[in-house]
ROZA-236642 format. One record per residue: x, y, z of N, C-alpha, C in turn. Coordinates in steps of 0.02 Angstrom, whole numbers, padded with zeros to 5 digits, always signed. Atoms other than C-alpha are relative to their C-alpha. Layout:
<recs>
XYZXYZXYZ ...
</recs>
This chain:
<recs>
-00062-00029-00026-01548-00674-00500+00059-00036-00033 -00056+00031+00035-01386-00703-00599+00050-00031+00049 -00050+00032-00042-01261-00825-00526+00070+00021-00022 -00070-00018+00013-01072-00808-00523+00021-00019-00071 -00020+00023+00067-01054-00907-00685-00030+00044-00055 +00033-00044+00048-01178-00796-00777+00035+00068-00002 -00033-00066-00003-01097-00634-00717+00069-00003-00032 -00067+00005+00029-00921-00690-00757-00002-00021-00073 +00007+00021+00069-00977-00775-00917-00017+00058-00046 +00017-00059+00040-01053-00612-00980+00062+00044-00009 -00063-00038+00005-00890-00522-00941+00047-00033-00050 -00045+00036+00045-00792-00657-01030-00022+00007-00073 +00025-00007+00069-00903-00647-01184+00016+00070-00027 -00015-00068+00022-00881-00458-01192+00074+00008-00015 -00072-00005+00009-00693-00472-01172+00021-00039-00063 -00018+00039+00060-00680-00610-01304-00020+00036-00064 +00021-00038+00058-00779-00502-01425+00051+00055-00015 -00049-00054+00010-00658-00357-01399+00068-00029-00022 -00063+00031+00021-00507-00473-01414-00002-00020-00073 +00008+00019+00071-00574-00541-01579+00004+00062-00045 +00001-00061+00040-00604-00365-01642+00070+00030-00005 -00069-00026+00001-00428-00311-01593+00045-00044-00043 -00042+00046+00039-00349-00465-01669-00012+00006-00075 +00017-00001+00071-00440-00447-01834-00006+00070-00029 +00009-00068+00023-00447-00258-01844+00059+00028-00038 -00053-00032+00039-00344-00140-01951+00057+00023+00046 -00059-00021-00038-00167-00104-01891+00040+00050-00041 -00043-00048+00034-00039+00028-01933+00040-00036-00054 -00040+00038+00049+00068-00105-02019-00043-00024-00058 +00045+00022+00053-00085-00159-02118-00030+00058-00039 +00024-00057+00038-00115+00017-02182-00061+00035+00029 +00058-00032-00031-00247+00076-02058+00005+00076-00004 +00002-00073+00002-00301+00256-02074+00005+00028+00072 -00002-00032-00066-00284+00381-01931-00065-00010+00037 +00065+00010-00031-00470+00364-01898-00007-00072+00026 +00004+00070-00021-00457+00175-01890+00044-00012+00062 -00044+00007-00058-00311+00188-01769-00031+00032+00062 +00035-00033-00056-00411+00309-01660-00055-00046+00027 +00052+00047-00022-00554+00183-01655+00031-00060+00036 -00036+00055-00032-00429+00047-01611+00020+00019+00071 -00018-00025-00067-00368+00152-01464-00061+00002+00045 +00062-00001-00040-00548+00177-01405-00020-00070+00022 +00016+00069-00016-00576-00010-01412+00046-00026+00055 -00048+00019-00052-00419-00038-01309-00021+00030+00067 +00022-00031-00062-00482+00087-01181-00060-00036+00029 +00058+00037-00024-00648-00005-01170+00021-00068+00029 -00026+00063-00026-00553-00169-01147+00033+00010+00067 -00035-00014-00063-00444-00094-01011-00051+00013+00056 +00052-00015-00051-00597-00028-00919-00036-00064+00020 +00037+00062-00015-00692-00192-00933+00043-00049+00039 -00045+00047-00034-00542-00297-00881+00017+00025+00070 -00017-00027-00066-00497-00181-00737-00056-00011+00050 +00057+00012-00044-00671-00191-00664-00007-00074+00016 +00008+00073-00007-00682-00379-00693+00052-00028+00049 -00053+00027-00042-00514-00417-00613-00005+00025+00071 +00005-00028-00068-00543-00301-00465-00053-00037+00041 +00052+00033-00038-00706-00384-00416+00016-00074+00010 -00021+00070-00009-00636-00558-00446+00049-00005+00058 -00050+00002-00052-00488-00520-00334-00030+00012+00069 +00030-00014-00066-00599-00454-00196-00049-00054+00022 +00053+00047-00020-00738-00585-00200+00008-00071-00026 -00002+00067+00031-00709-00731-00321+00060-00041+00023 -00060+00039-00016-00529-00784-00290+00004-00019+00073 +00000+00024-00070-00548-00786-00100-00044-00062+00011 +00043+00060-00005-00691-00911-00119+00038-00060-00028 -00038+00054+00030-00582-01017-00232+00057-00020+00046 -00056+00014-00045-00434-01003-00113-00022-00042+00060 +00025+00036-00059-00543-01071+00029-00023-00071-00015 +00020+00068+00017-00587-01229-00067+00052-00050+00025 -00048+00051-00022-00509-01385+00006+00034-00030-00061 -00036+00030+00055-00383-01477-00099+00041+00052-00038 -00041-00043+00043-00315-01375-00244-00025+00072-00005 +00026-00068+00001-00412-01214-00207+00054+00054+00003 -00053-00051-00002-00258-01114-00154+00042+00003-00063 -00041+00001+00061-00160-01169-00307-00039+00031-00059 +00042-00029+00053-00305-01125-00424-00002+00076+00007 +00004-00072-00012-00321-00953-00344+00067+00034-00013 -00066-00029+00012-00134-00921-00347+00014+00008-00074 -00013-00002+00072-00122-00963-00531-00045+00053-00034 +00047-00049+00030-00277-00859-00576+00020+00071+00016 -00019-00069-00017-00220-00705-00480+00067+00018-00031 -00064-00014+00034-00045-00721-00553-00012+00019-00073 +00018-00017+00069-00120-00721-00728-00028+00072-00003 +00031-00067+00000-00222-00566-00683+00051+00054+00015 -00052-00050-00014-00072-00475-00609+00042+00013-00062 -00038-00008+00062+00026-00507-00769-00041+00039-00052 +00044-00036+00047-00123-00446-00872-00003+00074+00018 +00003-00070-00020-00131-00286-00770+00061+00039-00023 -00061-00033+00024+00049-00246-00815-00006+00016-00074 +00008-00010+00072+00011-00269-01000-00053+00052-00014 +00054-00047+00010-00153-00174-00989+00021+00072+00016 -00023-00067-00019-00070-00027-00901+00044+00030-00055 -00042-00023+00056+00060-00014-01040-00042+00014-00062 +00042-00007+00059-00071-00038-01175-00044+00062+00005 +00043-00059-00010-00182+00098-01101+00038+00064-00017 -00040-00060+00013-00038+00222-01121+00031+00000-00069 -00034+00006+00065+00028+00159-01289-00039+00035-00056 +00029-00032+00059-00003+00247-01453-00010-00053-00054 +00014+00052+00050-00086+00139-01588+00044+00005-00062 -00046-00007+00056+00041+00204-01713+00069-00030+00014 -00065+00028-00019+00186+00125-01617+00000-00076-00007 -00006+00073+00006+00250-00051-01645-00016-00034+00067 +00013+00030-00065+00240-00084-01457-00075-00011+00012 +00073+00006-00008+00052-00057-01463-00023-00068-00025 +00022+00063+00029+00027-00207-01577+00030-00060+00036 -00030+00053-00040+00148-00313-01475-00041-00011+00063 +00040+00004-00061+00046-00274-01319-00070-00028-00016 +00065+00028+00020-00118-00310-01411+00007-00075-00009 -00011+00072+00011-00048-00479-01466+00005-00036+00068 -00009+00032-00065+00004-00518-01286-00066-00005+00038 +00063+00002-00039-00164-00471-01209-00051-00045-00033 +00046+00046+00034-00261-00567-01342+00017-00072+00021 -00023+00068-00017-00158-00724-01310-00013-00016+00074 +00005+00012-00072-00154-00707-01120-00072+00004+00025 +00070-00007-00020-00334-00650-01105-00040-00063-00015 +00035+00062+00018-00399-00802-01197+00022-00058+00045 -00025+00053-00043-00287-00917-01094-00030+00005+00070 +00028-00009-00067-00351-00841-00932-00074-00018+00003 +00071+00017+00003-00533-00854-00982-00009-00076-00003 +00003+00073+00005-00506-01036-01031+00018-00032+00067 -00019+00026-00065-00418-01069-00866-00058+00004+00050 +00056-00009-00047-00562-00998-00765-00058-00047-00017 +00060+00038+00019-00700-01082-00864+00012-00075+00000 -00013+00072+00006-00616-01252-00889+00029-00032+00063 -00033+00029-00058-00517-01274-00728-00032+00022+00066 +00022-00027-00064-00587-01160-00593-00075-00010+00010 +00072+00006-00008-00775-01158-00625-00022-00071+00016 +00022+00068-00017-00794-01348-00626+00015-00017+00073 -00018+00014-00070-00705-01356-00458-00049+00036+00046 +00047-00038-00042-00818-01220-00386-00070-00031-00003 +00066+00032+00007-00974-01307-00454-00007-00062+00044 +00002+00059-00043-00928-01460-00352-00023+00015+00071 +00013-00015-00071-00952-01368-00188-00049+00057+00012 +00043-00059-00010-01054-01209-00215-00072-00016-00020 +00070+00013+00014-01241-01233-00201-00029+00058-00040 +00028-00053+00043-01354-01132-00319-00011+00067+00037 +00012-00064-00035-01402-01003-00186+00067+00035+00015 -00066-00030-00011-01217-00976-00146+00028+00030-00064 -00022-00025+00065-01179-00955-00332-00036+00065-00017 +00038-00062+00012-01317-00824-00344+00023+00056+00045 -00023-00051-00047-01258-00732-00189+00068+00028-00022 -00064-00022+00024-01080-00725-00257-00007+00040-00065 +00014-00037+00062-01145-00670-00427-00024+00070+00013 +00026-00066-00017-01240-00526-00349+00054+00045+00030 -00055-00039-00027-01086-00470-00251+00044+00027-00056 -00042-00021+00056-00985-00466-00411-00034+00055-00041 +00038-00047+00041-01120-00374-00507-00003+00069+00034 +00004-00063-00037-01142-00241-00372+00068+00034+00005 -00067-00029-00009-00955-00217-00348+00026+00031-00065 -00024-00027+00063-00926-00185-00534-00018+00073-00010 +00022-00070+00009-01022-00021-00524+00050+00049+00029 -00046-00046-00033-00891+00055-00410+00072-00024-00003 -00067+00028+00006-00737-00043-00464+00046+00048-00039 -00048-00041+00038-00578+00040-00530-00006-00013-00075 +00005+00006+00072-00575+00072-00717+00069-00002-00033 -00068+00004+00025-00387+00063-00735+00035-00056+00037 -00037+00053-00035-00266-00077-00695+00044+00032+00053 -00044-00023-00054-00171-00055-00533+00046-00059+00016 -00041+00060-00007-00033-00185-00553+00043-00003+00063 -00042+00001-00060+00061-00133-00396-00041-00009+00064 +00042+00014-00058-00087-00164-00281-00005-00076+00006 +00003+00073-00009-00074-00340-00210-00072-00025-00005 +00068+00026+00009-00224-00449-00256-00026-00036+00062 +00025+00029-00062-00276-00479-00076-00062+00039+00021 +00063-00033-00016-00454-00442-00018+00007+00057+00050 -00008-00054-00049-00401-00339+00134+00030+00062-00029 -00033-00057+00033-00287-00228+00031-00049+00032-00049 +00047-00026+00050-00418-00212-00105-00058+00038+00032 +00055-00035-00034-00555-00164+00017+00023+00068+00027 -00026-00063-00027-00442-00029+00090+00018+00050-00056 -00024-00046+00053-00371+00042-00073-00047+00005-00059 +00043+00002+00059-00501-00006-00203-00047+00059-00008 +00047-00056+00007-00632+00127-00165+00034+00066-00019 -00036-00062+00016-00504+00269-00171+00025-00002-00072 -00024+00007+00069-00428+00202-00332-00057+00008-00049 +00057-00003+00045-00599+00184-00410-00025+00072-00007 +00022-00070+00003-00650+00363-00365+00048+00040-00044 -00050-00036+00040-00487+00430-00438-00006-00019-00073 +00007+00023+00069-00509+00324-00595-00061+00031-00033 +00062-00027+00028-00689+00381-00621+00005+00075-00012 -00010-00072+00009-00641+00564-00597+00045+00014-00061 -00044-00009+00058-00497+00550-00721-00037-00015-00065 +00038+00018+00060-00612+00464-00845-00049+00056-00019 +00049-00053+00014-00744+00601-00827+00035+00062-00029 -00036-00059+00024-00615+00739-00854+00027-00010-00070 -00031+00013+00065-00530+00657-01002-00047-00027-00053 +00047+00030+00047-00682+00576-01082+00019-00071-00018 -00024+00068+00012-00592+00408-01076-00058-00050+00008 +00051+00053-00004-00706+00261-01111-00068+00019-00028 +00064-00022+00029-00845+00363-01189-00008-00030-00069 +00013+00027+00067-00923+00280-01340-00024+00056-00045 +00025-00048+00049-00953+00377-01498+00046+00056-00015 
</recs>
């Protein structure tokens, strides 16, 4: 059974791969073809979907556990959720941006920088603190909650929804259904 660190670590690895690909990929300013720009947009959509799911389940299950830690738990959770709220604003703009526009590359640069910083923050500052108190069976239980919740999590950023578990439990399922329906109708996130 995967634990919380495995589940989140796999998400982080996938996101880092996409960030690397976006950072090193062809751009309009670098002479990218229309087909290359279309592929870049698809990669951004995949990143937005992955990040939206990841952040939604973290806000509902992971950050509340961190917030409940004695000592600096509340500060760690506040900083992590603030980073995620800022990322949602950028991701929402990036999801709508055209890869032929200058703003698109500015947003890509911002999400690459901020995404790496957030992953580093979680892995280097938050996980060690959680490991101090969470026994292996608790880590597995939390990992399973995250894994199961990702299946029905929203696929778009919702930056105006407060990152509080009660609000997320009330609004998250409706947002996720709407996101999944929009994705099915538009073909958003489909590979190939």
